[in-house]
C-alpha positions as CSV (number, residue, x, y, z in Angstrom):
1,M,-2.5,-101.7,-0.4
2,R,-4.5,-99.3,1.8
3,V,-6.9,-102.2,2.7
4,V,-4.1,-104.3,3.6
5,W,-2.3,-101.8,5.8
6,Q,-5.7,-100.3,7.4
7,L,-6.8,-104.0,8.3
8,V,-3.4,-105.4,9.6
9,T,-3.0,-102.2,11.8
10,V,-6.3,-102.2,13.3
11,A,-6.5,-106.1,13.4
12,A,-3.0,-105.9,15.4
13,V,-4.5,-103.6,17.9
14,A,-7.4,-105.6,18.4
15,F,-5.4,-108.7,18.6
16,V,-3.1,-107.3,21.3
17,G,-6.2,-106.0,23.3
18,G,-7.8,-109.4,23.2
19,Q,-4.7,-110.9,24.5
20,G,-4.7,-108.4,27.3
21,L,-8.3,-108.9,28.1
22,M,-7.9,-112.6,28.2
23,A,-4.9,-112.0,30.6
24,V,-7.0,-110.2,33.2
25,D,-10.1,-112.4,32.6
26,G,-12.0,-112.8,35.9
27,E,-10.8,-109.3,37.1
28,P,-13.6,-107.1,36.3
29,W,-11.9,-103.6,37.2
30,L,-8.9,-104.7,35.0
31,M,-11.0,-105.8,32.1
32,L,-12.7,-102.3,32.2
33,G,-9.5,-100.5,32.0
34,A,-8.1,-102.9,29.3
35,G,-10.9,-102.7,27.4
36,L,-11.2,-99.0,27.2
37,V,-7.6,-98.5,26.4
38,T,-7.9,-101.1,23.6
39,A,-10.8,-98.9,22.3
40,A,-9.3,-95.5,22.4
41,L,-5.9,-97.2,21.0
42,A,-8.0,-98.7,17.9
43,L,-9.7,-95.4,17.4
44,L,-6.3,-93.3,17.3
45,V,-4.5,-95.8,15.3
46,Y,-7.5,-96.2,12.5
47,G,-7.2,-92.3,12.3
48,W,-3.4,-92.3,11.9
49,V,-3.4,-95.2,9.1
50,V,-6.1,-93.5,7.2
51,R,-4.3,-90.1,7.2
52,R,-1.2,-91.8,6.2
53,T,-2.8,-94.3,3.4
54,E,-5.4,-91.9,1.9
55,R,-3.9,-88.6,2.4
56,R,-7.2,-87.3,4.1
57,A,-9.0,-86.1,7.2
58,C,-10.7,-89.0,8.8
59,V,-13.9,-87.4,8.6
60,E,-15.8,-90.7,9.7
61,L,-14.3,-90.3,13.1
62,G,-14.8,-86.5,13.3
63,R,-14.9,-85.4,16.6
64,E,-18.0,-83.1,16.6
65,G,-21.3,-84.3,17.8
66,A,-19.4,-87.8,18.5
67,G,-20.5,-87.9,22.2
68,V,-24.1,-87.7,21.3
69,A,-24.0,-89.9,18.3
70,V,-22.3,-92.6,20.6
71,G,-24.9,-91.9,23.3
72,W,-27.9,-92.2,20.8
73,G,-26.6,-95.4,19.2
74,T,-26.1,-96.9,22.7
75,A,-29.4,-96.3,23.8
76,L,-31.2,-97.5,20.6
77,G,-29.0,-100.8,21.0
78,V,-29.9,-101.4,24.4
79,A,-33.7,-100.7,23.8
80,L,-33.7,-103.1,20.7
81,F,-32.2,-105.9,22.9
82,G,-34.7,-105.0,25.7
83,L,-37.4,-105.3,23.4
84,V,-36.0,-108.8,22.4
85,V,-35.7,-110.1,26.1
86,L,-39.4,-108.5,26.9
87,N,-41.0,-110.7,24.5
88,L,-39.1,-113.8,25.9
89,Y,-40.2,-112.7,29.1
90,F,-43.8,-112.8,28.2
91,L,-43.3,-116.2,26.8
92,E,-41.7,-117.2,30.0
93,Y,-38.7,-118.1,28.2
94,Y,-36.5,-115.5,30.2
95,E,-36.8,-115.3,34.1
96,V,-34.7,-113.0,36.4
97,E,-34.0,-114.6,39.7
98,G,-32.5,-111.5,41.3
99,L,-29.7,-109.0,41.1
100,G,-26.3,-110.1,39.5
101,S,-23.0,-108.7,39.6
102,R,-22.1,-105.1,39.5
103,T,-18.5,-105.7,39.1
104,G,-19.1,-108.2,36.6
105,A,-21.0,-105.7,34.3
106,A,-18.1,-103.0,34.8
107,G,-15.9,-105.7,33.2
108,L,-18.1,-106.3,30.5
109,I,-18.4,-102.7,29.7
110,G,-14.4,-102.6,29.0
111,F,-14.8,-106.1,27.1
112,M,-17.8,-104.6,24.8
113,A,-16.4,-101.4,24.1
114,A,-12.8,-103.0,22.5
115,A,-15.3,-105.6,20.8
116,S,-17.7,-103.0,19.1
117,V,-15.0,-100.4,18.2
118,T,-12.5,-102.8,16.8
119,E,-15.1,-104.5,14.9
120,E,-16.9,-101.5,13.4
121,L,-13.4,-100.0,12.4
122,L,-12.5,-103.2,10.6
123,F,-15.9,-104.1,9.1
124,R,-17.7,-100.6,8.6
125,G,-14.6,-98.5,8.6
126,V,-12.4,-100.2,6.5
127,L,-14.1,-103.3,4.3
128,F,-17.7,-101.7,3.7
129,R,-16.1,-98.0,3.0
130,I,-13.6,-99.2,0.3
131,I,-15.6,-102.0,-1.2
132,E,-18.4,-99.5,-1.4
133,E,-16.2,-97.2,-3.7
134,R,-16.0,-100.1,-6.3
135,T,-19.1,-101.8,-6.0
136,G,-21.7,-99.2,-4.6
137,T,-23.8,-99.4,-1.3
138,W,-26.1,-102.6,-1.8
139,I,-23.4,-105.1,-2.9
140,A,-20.8,-103.6,-0.4
141,M,-23.5,-104.1,2.2
142,T,-24.1,-107.7,1.5
143,L,-20.4,-108.9,0.9
144,T,-19.6,-107.2,4.3
145,G,-22.7,-108.6,6.0
146,V,-21.9,-112.2,4.8
147,L,-18.2,-111.5,6.2
148,F,-19.4,-110.6,9.5
149,G,-21.6,-113.5,10.0
150,V,-18.9,-115.9,9.0
151,Y,-16.5,-114.4,11.2
152,H,-18.8,-114.9,14.2
153,L,-18.8,-119.0,13.3
154,A,-15.4,-118.8,15.3
155,N,-17.2,-118.3,18.5
156,P,-18.1,-120.9,21.2
157,D,-21.6,-122.3,20.7
158,A,-21.5,-120.9,17.2
159,S,-24.2,-122.5,14.5
160,L,-24.9,-121.8,10.8
161,W,-28.3,-120.3,11.9
162,G,-26.5,-117.9,14.4
163,A,-24.1,-116.6,11.5
164,V,-26.9,-116.1,9.0
165,A,-28.8,-114.1,12.1
166,I,-25.7,-112.2,12.7
167,A,-25.3,-111.4,8.8
168,I,-29.0,-110.1,8.9
169,E,-29.0,-108.2,12.1
170,A,-25.7,-106.8,12.7
171,G,-24.4,-106.9,9.1
172,G,-27.6,-105.0,7.7
173,M,-28.3,-102.8,10.8
174,L,-24.8,-101.7,11.8
175,T,-24.1,-101.0,8.2
176,A,-27.2,-99.2,7.5
177,A,-26.4,-96.8,10.6
178,Y,-23.2,-96.1,9.0
179,I,-24.6,-95.4,5.7
180,A,-27.4,-93.2,7.2
181,T,-25.0,-91.2,9.1
182,R,-21.4,-91.6,7.0
183,R,-19.8,-91.7,10.3
184,L,-18.7,-94.4,12.5
185,W,-20.1,-93.1,15.8
186,V,-23.5,-94.4,15.7
187,P,-22.6,-98.0,14.6
188,I,-20.0,-98.0,17.5
189,G,-22.6,-96.9,20.1
190,L,-25.2,-99.4,18.4
191,H,-23.3,-102.3,18.4
192,F,-21.9,-101.8,22.2
193,G,-25.4,-101.0,23.4
194,W,-26.7,-104.1,21.8
195,N,-23.7,-106.5,23.3
196,F,-23.8,-104.9,26.7
197,A,-27.3,-105.1,26.9
198,A,-27.1,-108.8,26.2
199,A,-24.3,-109.6,28.7
200,G,-23.9,-106.7,31.0
201,I,-27.5,-105.8,31.7
202,F,-29.6,-109.3,30.8
203,S,-26.9,-111.8,31.6
204,T,-27.5,-113.9,28.2
205,A,-24.9,-115.2,26.0
206,V,-23.5,-113.0,22.8
207,S,-23.0,-114.8,19.7
208,G,-22.3,-118.0,21.4
209,N,-20.3,-116.5,24.3
210,G,-22.1,-117.6,27.3
211,D,-21.4,-117.6,31.2
212,N,-21.8,-113.7,31.4
213,Q,-22.8,-112.3,34.5
214,G,-24.4,-108.7,34.0
215,L,-26.5,-106.8,36.3
216,L,-29.2,-109.2,36.6
217,D,-29.1,-112.9,37.7
218,S,-31.1,-114.6,35.0
219,T,-32.1,-117.9,33.0
220,T,-33.2,-118.4,29.5
221,S,-35.0,-121.6,28.5
222,G,-37.3,-122.7,26.0
223,P,-36.9,-123.8,22.4
224,A,-34.0,-123.0,20.8
225,L,-36.0,-121.8,17.4
226,V,-37.6,-119.1,19.5
227,T,-34.7,-118.1,22.1
228,G,-31.8,-118.7,20.1
229,G,-30.6,-121.8,22.4
230,D,-26.7,-121.8,23.4
231,F,-25.9,-118.9,20.8
232,G,-28.1,-116.5,22.7
233,P,-31.1,-114.4,21.8
234,E,-29.5,-113.1,18.7
235,G,-30.3,-116.3,17.1
236,S,-34.0,-115.3,17.9
237,P,-36.3,-114.5,15.2
238,Y,-37.3,-111.5,17.3
239,S,-33.9,-110.2,17.2
240,V,-34.1,-110.8,13.4
241,V,-37.4,-109.0,13.1
242,F,-36.4,-105.9,15.2
243,C,-32.9,-105.1,13.8
244,L,-34.5,-105.6,10.2
245,L,-36.8,-102.7,11.3
246,A,-34.1,-100.6,12.4
247,T,-32.2,-101.4,9.2
248,V,-35.1,-100.3,7.2
249,G,-35.4,-97.1,9.1
250,F,-31.6,-96.2,8.8
251,L,-31.8,-97.1,4.7
252,W,-34.7,-95.0,4.4
253,Y,-33.0,-92.1,6.3
254,A,-30.1,-92.8,4.2
255,R,-31.9,-92.3,0.7
256,R,-33.7,-89.5,1.6
257,H,-30.5,-87.6,2.4
258,G,-28.7,-89.1,-0.7
259,H,-26.1,-91.2,1.3
260,V,-26.7,-94.3,-1.0
261,R,-24.0,-94.7,-3.6
262,P,-24.2,-96.3,-7.3
263,R,-22.0,-98.7,-8.5
264,R,-18.7,-97.0,-10.1
265,R,-18.9,-96.9,-13.7
266,Q,-16.0,-98.4,-15.8
267,A,-14.1,-96.1,-18.2
268,A,-14.7,-96.7,-21.6
269,P,-12.5,-99.1,-23.5
270,V,-9.7,-97.3,-25.4
271,D,-10.8,-98.6,-28.8
272,A,-14.3,-97.0,-28.1
273,L,-12.5,-93.5,-27.4
274,T,-10.7,-93.8,-30.9
275,T,-13.8,-94.2,-32.9
276,L,-15.7,-91.4,-31.7
277,P,-16.2,-88.6,-34.3
278,R,-14.0,-85.4,-34.5
């Protein structure tokens, strides 16, 4: 039942926060505030429900070094998406017309903070962590990655390839970041940095959600096979490649530090125990 309680509690915060963000859509400063409040409340509620249902300290949200971890993850997310856009720019598929909207970017900070925090708590904090206890790291990583891709099929302009790309990129990279650190701060920062770079800096579509006006006034054109089309650059093969490289790096670190967990062995049957020699 702890899975149900944790999922329902965090999902409730995400739903209420999402409704609040929709209500203030078009008001960037209100979006900023609503998004940050949603993110903070989700963290508090997750810590509370984990302590109540598992009778333990919520070590995956330990405060020590949290700011540095979020900052490091954010910087990496921005850098990775920047590499994707840089490749599209050299192919002349991405063009900058001028400066965009600073207030629009501020609103997207709140929106992406709420999305990254609630999604990481649900998919890495609850689902992956608890499934891994039963199945081990690799099966849990595969299952939750697929679920994360399917979850994004509900987005506007979503596509099957886009969902597959998200499952590989985010489902793999963000889960690997959690495995490597065994804390949620780096995945949260990485998720936020990637999404904010896409919408708040480069003004591209994010997982099928378009019409984002960030710091740069830009246009993306060219073959959908390369640019990701209406789904956005997350559907580009460049995103898949760069995120796979980051995933490999995180998993290499995790293996070196003993953070990969095997599948739990089943207890021996009672009949087998009774036949042991005395």
